[in-house]
FIDREN-991321 format. One record per residue (C-alpha): residue in one letter; chain; x, y, z. Coordinates in Angstrom, 3 decimals. Each point is the difference from the previous one (the first is absolute). Last residue first. Example, Ala and Ser with C-alpha at 12.3 -4.5 7.8 and 13.67 -1.06 7.14 Angstrom:
% FIDREN-991321
resn;chain;X;Y;Z
S;A;13.670;-1.060;7.140 $
A;A;-1.370;-3.440;0.660 $
% end
This chain:
% FIDREN-991321
resn;chain;X;Y;Z
F;A;76.278;114.140;114.305 $
V;A;-1.792;-2.156;-2.544 $
A;A;1.905;-2.948;-1.451 $
R;A;-1.412;-1.521;-3.160 $
N;A;-0.278;-3.608;-1.101 $
R;A;-1.809;-0.896;-3.226 $
R;A;-0.872;-3.643;-0.727 $
K;A;-0.626;-0.597;-3.665 $
G;A;-3.153;-1.446;-1.577 $
N;A;-1.022;3.329;-1.519 $
E;A;0.325;1.685;3.381 $
E;A;0.158;-1.845;3.291 $
R;A;0.457;2.035;3.150 $
I;A;2.449;0.484;2.841 $
W;A;0.291;3.318;1.834 $
W;A;2.593;-0.325;2.733 $
W;A;0.021;2.566;2.798 $
L;A;3.034;1.660;1.560 $
D;A;0.080;2.636;2.776 $
D;A;3.254;1.582;1.167 $
P;A;1.634;-0.586;-3.375 $
D;A;3.670;-0.979;-0.351 $
V;A;0.866;0.809;-3.603 $
L;A;2.854;-1.202;-2.176 $
A;A;0.480;2.250;-2.974 $
L;A;0.231;0.089;-3.787 $
S;A;-0.876;2.896;-2.304 $
C;A;2.752;2.371;1.067 $
Q;A;0.800;3.705;-0.343 $
A;A;-2.916;0.152;-2.414 $
P;A;0.235;2.640;-2.722 $
T;A;-2.105;3.141;0.552 $
E;A;-1.781;1.425;-3.064 $
E;A;0.325;-3.093;-2.171 $
F;A;-0.622;-2.067;3.132 $
R;A;-3.481;1.482;0.335 $
H;A;-0.723;-1.171;-3.578 $
A;A;0.191;-3.614;1.186 $
L;A;-3.136;0.253;2.156 $
V;A;0.682;-1.322;3.493 $
R;A;-1.551;-3.064;1.596 $
D;A;-1.281;-1.285;3.355 $
C;A;-0.353;3.531;1.317 $
Y;A;1.831;1.506;2.997 $
G;A;2.363;2.270;-1.865 $
Q;A;3.304;0.732;-1.737 $
L;A;0.965;-3.624;-0.635 $
V;A;-0.226;-1.086;3.654 $
I;A;-0.856;2.459;2.772 $
P;A;0.315;-0.894;3.696 $
E;A;3.787;0.326;-0.205 $
K;A;2.336;-2.447;1.761 $
N;A;0.189;-2.410;-2.951 $
V;A;1.549;-3.228;1.250 $
F;A;3.422;-0.527;-1.591 $
A;A;2.049;-0.255;3.221 $
A;A;-2.393;-2.699;1.221 $
L;A;1.059;-2.147;-2.976 $
F;A;3.536;-0.451;1.350 $
Q;A;-1.307;-0.824;3.481 $
A;A;-2.283;-2.650;-1.497 $
D;A;3.014;-1.482;-1.799 $
R;A;1.920;-0.225;3.283 $
P;A;-2.800;-2.207;1.363 $
E;A;0.310;-2.428;-2.969 $
D;A;-2.541;-0.183;-2.811 $
F;A;1.671;1.184;-3.195 $
R;A;0.080;-3.405;-1.715 $
R;A;3.201;-0.846;-1.853 $
I;A;1.980;0.504;-3.231 $
P;A;-2.435;-0.782;-2.840 $
Q;A;1.580;0.690;-3.404 $
W;A;-1.629;2.035;-2.752 $
P;A;0.697;-1.000;-3.597 $
K;A;2.126;2.403;-2.119 $
E;A;-2.266;1.865;-2.433 $
T;A;1.009;3.352;1.454 $
V;A;-2.121;1.934;2.448 $
Y;A;-0.965;3.624;-0.537 $
V;A;-0.388;2.335;2.966 $
D;A;-3.088;1.815;1.284 $
E;A;0.251;1.900;3.321 $
P;A;-1.301;3.356;-1.337 $
H;A;-3.408;-1.466;-0.824 $
C;A;-2.518;2.782;-0.670 $
N;A;2.433;2.674;-1.258 $
S;A;1.900;-2.730;-1.836 $
G;A;2.787;-2.415;0.856 $
C;A;2.015;-1.903;-2.599 $
K;A;3.223;-0.697;1.864 $
E;A;2.596;-1.934;-1.946 $
G;A;0.552;-3.728;0.141 $
V;A;-0.633;-2.430;2.811 $
E;A;1.266;-3.550;0.432 $
V;A;-2.139;-1.592;2.657 $
E;A;0.844;-1.976;3.115 $
I;A;-3.176;-0.644;1.934 $
V;A;-0.629;0.176;3.721 $
D;A;-3.410;-1.571;0.358 $
L;A;-2.319;1.801;2.404 $
L;A;-2.956;-0.124;-2.403 $
E;A;0.482;-2.683;-2.626 $
A;A;2.027;-0.254;-3.212 $
E;A;-1.730;-2.466;-2.338 $
R;A;1.203;-3.582;-0.196 $
G;A;1.044;-1.151;-3.492 $
D;A;3.284;-1.711;0.996 $
P;A;2.014;2.860;-1.570 $
Y;A;-1.763;2.470;2.306 $
C;A;-3.106;1.802;-1.154 $
T;A;-0.895;3.688;-0.226 $
E;A;1.104;0.375;-3.640 $
R;A;-2.221;-2.942;-0.983 $
L;A;-3.063;1.727;1.448 $
T;A;0.734;2.968;-2.259 $
L;A;1.165;3.167;1.699 $
C;A;-1.706;3.344;-0.169 $
G;A;0.467;3.733;-0.680 $
P;A;-0.035;-0.407;-3.796 $
I;A;-0.120;-3.675;-1.045 $
K;A;3.094;-1.702;-1.451 $
R;A;2.625;2.246;1.623 $
G;A;-0.463;-1.208;3.546 $
V;A;-0.553;2.115;3.104 $
L;A;1.043;-0.626;3.601 $
R;A;-1.269;2.501;2.555 $
V;A;2.760;1.056;2.361 $
W;A;0.035;1.453;3.516 $
K;A;3.361;1.024;1.425 $
K;A;2.557;-1.601;2.340 $
T;A;2.538;0.068;-2.885 $
V;A;1.221;-3.603;0.332 $
L;A;-2.870;-1.590;1.948 $
S;A;-2.340;1.451;-2.601 $
I;A;-3.528;0.409;1.298 $
G;A;-2.974;-1.442;-1.818 $
A;A;-2.087;0.031;-3.135 $
V;A;-1.473;-2.471;-2.475 $
C;A;-2.851;0.883;-2.363 $
R;A;-1.291;-2.846;-2.167 $
N;A;-2.042;-0.465;-3.173 $
E;A;-3.757;-0.028;-0.586 $
H;A;-0.034;3.833;0.105 $
K;A;1.916;-0.025;3.294 $
Y;A;-0.319;-3.028;2.248 $
S;A;1.949;0.101;3.224 $
N;A;3.352;-0.924;1.445 $
A;A;0.828;2.417;2.783 $
L;A;2.501;-0.066;2.865 $
C;A;2.767;-2.007;-1.712 $
V;A;3.222;0.717;1.891 $
I;A;2.490;0.885;-2.711 $
R;A;3.570;-1.028;-0.603 $
D;A;1.625;1.857;-2.876 $
L;A;2.309;-1.067;-2.806 $
G;A;1.194;2.561;-2.505 $
M;A;-0.673;3.625;-0.964 $
% end
């Protein structure tokens, strides 16, 4: 597909690897970046710039993407090539906030319900229209706990 510029809105652990997602500034659509080494994930090395720094939230990154590889659960997935990611700029100017506001989910339901998770077999019956969204909750609480020596942060809304 070629070069894309993506606002990094998620960079989390996934099965001891990484999951990076954001909004393409080229297509104006959500994308979840996927490598070919580990199914559905990226290695830590794949998420780093040539200088070794890891892509951070609100970085605009230039990434070479390949073909789409979406599934019923993750329709936004797209393969990345082995070309190193390039940092472009921080996405933190007032006009950037206006851009993101257009992507806020207007529906009260996320992922077909109000639960904190959805069983995968439900997507076999009804594929997800999207699996990524920005939400603007009316009431937000942070649940922070330590589990097995790791800090766990959860948003409850």
